[in-house]
C-alpha positions as CSV (number, residue, x, y, z in Angstrom):
1,X,-15.3,-10.0,9.5
2,X,-18.7,-11.2,10.9
3,X,-17.3,-14.7,11.2
4,X,-14.7,-13.7,13.7
5,X,-16.0,-13.5,17.3
6,X,-16.4,-9.8,18.3
7,X,-14.5,-10.3,21.5
8,X,-11.3,-11.2,19.6
9,X,-11.4,-8.2,17.3
10,X,-10.0,-4.7,18.0
11,X,-12.6,-2.0,18.3
12,X,-10.7,0.9,17.0
13,X,-7.8,2.1,14.8
14,X,-5.9,2.9,18.0
15,X,-6.3,-0.7,19.2
16,X,-5.1,-2.2,16.0
17,X,-1.8,-0.2,16.4
18,X,-1.4,-1.1,20.0
19,X,-1.9,-4.8,19.3
20,X,0.7,-4.8,16.5
21,X,3.1,-3.0,18.7
22,X,2.6,-5.5,21.6
23,X,2.9,-8.5,19.2
24,X,6.2,-7.4,17.7
25,X,7.6,-6.3,21.0
26,X,6.9,-9.8,22.3
27,X,8.8,-11.2,19.3
28,X,11.9,-9.2,20.2
29,X,11.5,-6.0,18.2
30,X,12.3,-2.6,19.7
31,X,9.2,-0.5,19.3
32,X,10.5,2.8,18.0
33,X,8.8,6.2,17.4
34,X,8.0,7.8,14.1
35,X,10.7,9.7,12.3
36,X,10.2,13.5,12.6
37,X,10.2,14.3,8.9
38,X,7.7,14.2,6.0
39,X,8.2,10.9,4.3
40,X,6.3,9.1,1.5
41,X,6.4,5.7,3.2
42,X,7.6,4.0,6.4
43,X,10.6,2.6,4.5
44,X,12.1,6.0,4.5
45,X,12.6,5.9,8.3
46,X,16.4,5.5,9.0
47,X,15.5,2.6,11.2
48,X,14.7,0.7,8.0
49,X,16.7,2.4,5.2
50,X,20.0,2.9,7.0
51,X,19.8,0.0,9.5
52,X,19.3,-2.5,6.7
53,X,22.9,-1.8,5.7
54,X,25.9,-3.4,7.4
55,X,26.1,-6.6,9.4
56,X,24.9,-5.6,12.8
57,X,21.7,-7.4,13.8
58,X,18.6,-5.2,14.1
59,X,14.9,-5.7,14.9
60,X,12.5,-2.8,15.1
61,X,8.8,-2.0,14.7
62,X,7.2,1.4,14.5
63,X,4.3,3.5,13.2
64,X,5.2,6.0,10.5
65,X,3.0,8.9,9.3
66,X,3.4,9.1,5.6
67,X,2.4,11.6,2.9
68,X,1.5,11.2,-0.7
69,X,0.2,14.6,-1.9
70,X,-1.2,13.3,-5.2
71,X,-3.5,10.9,-3.2
72,X,-5.4,13.7,-1.5
73,X,-9.2,13.7,-2.0
74,X,-10.4,16.4,0.4
75,X,-11.4,13.7,2.9
76,X,-14.2,12.5,0.6
77,X,-12.7,9.3,-0.8
78,X,-13.5,6.2,1.4
79,X,-10.0,4.9,1.5
80,X,-7.6,7.3,-0.2
81,X,-5.7,9.9,1.8
82,X,-2.8,12.3,1.3
83,X,-1.7,11.6,4.9
84,X,-1.9,8.1,6.3
85,X,-0.1,5.7,8.6
86,X,2.0,2.6,8.0
87,X,3.3,0.1,10.5
88,X,6.8,-1.1,9.7
89,X,8.8,-4.0,10.8
90,X,12.5,-4.6,9.9
91,X,14.4,-7.7,11.1
92,X,18.1,-8.3,10.2
93,X,19.1,-10.9,9.4
94,X,15.7,-12.1,8.2
95,X,14.5,-15.0,10.4
96,X,13.5,-18.2,8.5
97,X,10.0,-18.1,10.0
98,X,9.3,-14.5,9.1
99,X,6.2,-15.5,7.1
100,X,4.8,-17.4,10.1
101,X,5.5,-14.4,12.4
102,X,3.6,-12.2,10.0
103,X,0.6,-14.5,9.9
104,X,0.7,-14.5,13.7
105,X,0.5,-10.7,13.7
106,X,-2.7,-10.9,11.6
107,X,-4.2,-13.3,14.2
108,X,-3.2,-10.8,16.9
109,X,-5.5,-8.2,15.3
110,X,-8.4,-10.6,14.9
111,X,-7.9,-12.2,11.5
112,X,-8.5,-15.9,11.8
113,X,-6.5,-17.9,9.2
114,X,-9.1,-20.6,9.2
115,X,-11.8,-18.2,8.0
116,X,-9.9,-16.0,5.5
117,X,-8.1,-16.5,2.3
118,X,-4.5,-15.2,2.8
119,X,-2.4,-15.1,-0.3
120,X,1.2,-14.0,-1.0
121,X,1.2,-12.5,-4.5
122,X,4.6,-12.0,-6.1
123,X,5.4,-8.3,-6.4
124,X,9.1,-7.4,-6.2
125,X,9.6,-4.0,-4.6
126,X,11.8,-1.1,-6.0
127,X,12.4,2.4,-4.8
128,X,14.6,4.4,-7.3
129,X,14.5,7.3,-4.8
130,X,16.3,5.1,-2.2
131,X,18.4,3.2,-4.7
132,X,16.7,0.1,-3.2
133,X,15.0,-3.1,-4.3
134,X,14.0,-6.4,-2.9
135,X,12.2,-9.7,-3.6
136,X,8.7,-9.3,-2.3
137,X,5.1,-10.2,-2.2
138,X,1.9,-8.3,-1.7
139,X,-0.2,-10.0,1.0
140,X,-3.9,-10.3,0.1
141,X,-6.7,-11.1,2.6
142,X,-9.9,-12.1,0.8
143,X,-8.7,-10.4,-2.4
144,X,-7.6,-7.1,-0.8
145,X,-4.0,-6.0,-0.3
146,X,-3.2,-5.5,3.4
147,X,0.6,-5.7,3.5
148,X,3.9,-5.8,1.6
149,X,6.5,-8.4,2.4
150,X,10.0,-7.8,1.2
151,X,13.5,-9.2,1.5
152,X,15.9,-6.3,0.9
153,X,18.6,-7.0,-1.7
154,X,20.0,-3.5,-2.1
155,X,19.7,-0.1,-0.4
156,X,21.4,3.1,-1.5
157,X,23.0,1.1,-4.3
158,X,24.7,-1.2,-1.8
159,X,24.1,-4.9,-1.5
160,X,22.4,-6.0,1.8
161,X,24.5,-8.6,3.6
162,X,22.8,-10.1,5.5
163,X,19.3,-9.7,3.9
164,X,16.7,-8.0,6.0
165,X,13.1,-8.9,6.1
166,X,10.7,-6.0,5.9
167,X,6.9,-5.9,6.6
168,X,4.7,-2.9,5.7
169,X,1.1,-2.7,6.9
170,X,-1.2,-0.1,5.5
171,X,-2.9,0.7,8.8
172,X,-6.0,2.5,7.6
173,X,-6.9,-0.1,5.0
174,X,-6.1,-3.0,7.4
175,X,-8.1,-1.5,10.3
176,X,-11.1,-0.7,8.1
177,X,-11.1,-4.4,7.0
178,X,-10.8,-5.7,10.6
179,X,-13.4,-3.3,11.9
180,X,-15.8,-3.7,9.1
181,X,-15.9,0.0,8.1
182,X,-16.6,1.2,4.6
183,X,-15.4,4.8,4.9
184,X,-12.1,5.7,6.6
185,X,-13.6,8.9,8.1
186,X,-16.2,6.8,10.0
187,X,-13.7,4.4,11.5
188,X,-13.5,4.6,15.3
189,X,-10.2,6.2,16.2
190,X,-10.3,5.2,19.9
191,X,-12.6,3.0,21.9
192,X,-16.3,3.6,21.1
193,X,-17.0,3.7,24.9
194,X,-14.2,6.1,25.7
195,X,-15.1,9.2,27.7
196,X,-14.7,11.1,24.4
197,X,-15.0,8.7,21.5
198,X,-13.5,9.9,18.3
199,X,-13.9,8.9,14.7
200,X,-11.0,9.0,12.3
201,X,-12.7,12.0,10.6
202,X,-12.8,13.9,13.9
203,X,-9.1,13.8,14.0
204,X,-8.1,14.1,10.3
205,X,-10.9,15.3,8.0
206,X,-10.0,19.0,8.4
207,X,-6.3,18.4,7.7
208,X,-7.2,16.3,4.6
209,X,-9.3,19.1,3.2
210,X,-6.7,21.8,3.9
211,X,-3.7,19.9,2.6
212,X,-5.6,18.7,-0.5
213,X,-6.2,22.3,-1.4
214,X,-2.7,23.4,-0.6
215,X,-1.0,20.4,-2.4
216,X,-3.1,20.8,-5.6
217,X,-3.7,24.5,-5.9
218,X,-1.7,26.8,-3.6
219,X,1.8,25.4,-2.9
220,X,4.3,27.8,-4.6
221,X,6.2,25.8,-7.2
222,X,9.1,28.3,-7.4
223,X,9.6,28.2,-3.7
224,X,9.4,24.4,-3.7
225,X,11.9,24.1,-6.6
226,X,14.3,26.4,-4.7
227,X,14.0,24.2,-1.6
228,X,14.6,21.1,-3.7
229,X,17.8,22.5,-5.1
230,X,18.9,23.7,-1.7
231,X,18.4,20.2,-0.2
232,X,20.3,18.6,-3.0
233,X,23.2,21.0,-2.6
234,X,23.3,20.6,1.2
235,X,23.4,16.8,0.8
236,X,26.5,17.1,-1.4
237,X,28.0,19.6,1.0
238,X,27.6,17.3,3.9
239,X,29.0,14.3,2.1
240,X,32.0,16.3,0.8
241,X,33.2,16.9,4.4
242,X,36.3,15.1,5.6
243,X,35.6,12.0,7.7
244,X,37.6,13.3,10.6
245,X,35.9,16.0,12.7
246,X,38.4,18.8,13.2
247,X,36.7,19.8,16.5
248,X,36.8,16.4,18.3
249,X,39.3,14.5,16.2
250,X,36.8,11.7,15.9
251,X,35.9,9.9,12.7
252,X,32.3,11.1,12.1
253,X,30.7,10.4,8.7
254,X,27.5,12.4,8.6
255,X,25.3,9.8,6.9
256,X,22.1,10.7,8.8
257,X,22.2,14.5,8.2
258,X,22.9,13.9,4.5
259,X,20.0,11.4,4.3
260,X,17.7,13.9,5.9
261,X,18.3,16.2,2.9
262,X,17.4,13.3,0.6
263,X,14.1,12.9,2.5
264,X,13.4,16.6,2.2
265,X,14.1,16.5,-1.5
266,X,11.9,13.5,-2.0
267,X,8.9,15.1,-0.3
268,X,9.3,18.4,-2.2
269,X,9.4,16.4,-5.4
270,X,6.1,14.8,-4.5
271,X,4.6,18.2,-3.8
272,X,5.8,19.4,-7.2
273,X,4.2,16.4,-8.7
274,X,0.9,17.2,-7.1
275,X,1.0,20.8,-8.5
């Protein structure tokens, strides 16, 4: 990134996030907060998965902590983590200029289109866990994948009408590229001239070490399997309830509580896979 003037580049992981939030807020997205559950990707947030269904317009952006237990490397791998962050954008219906809006977001974090090779490489997306798929592209910057660009066609086995446009940014990888950092643990987390400057490793190295050990060697598979079966059973119990709430007399279909059980089961499955 030496060819981009230093004053236009973010100086920290934190600033990359703040710039993306500001950019998409200015484009009309509600900046939401992360979902309070263990998920494998930002797509699992109900603001994407459930809001992509139905006809009501929607535009949201948010950071989502994500976990992939099998990717843990005890904090030693330069760019592979069992806990990481994604930045997610979902706009429904998808605007005709979504690609241009995305390119504008790269410029907002200091990537000058005139100096870098940006390519959209066809890569249709599918998530059997979510019963979802979409037409999509990986976005490469100078030969490295930095984002995923998807037009949702189906979620939960239901067709998406209208089609939503989804953008997923891998924040650590993207920030490392923008900041010119080779090892994620060395990346500035906040401003280098802050009263207490922190590197990414100051915040996350210990948790990467501890969870890598737990994910691979200590997590009790019998307990995990029981929790998986309980989450599956609870999901069915929720969905089997009558639509009319006997207490209030209102029609209340409990899609979100049922979906939470699916999220729990998915994460437990990933933990079992790591063991």
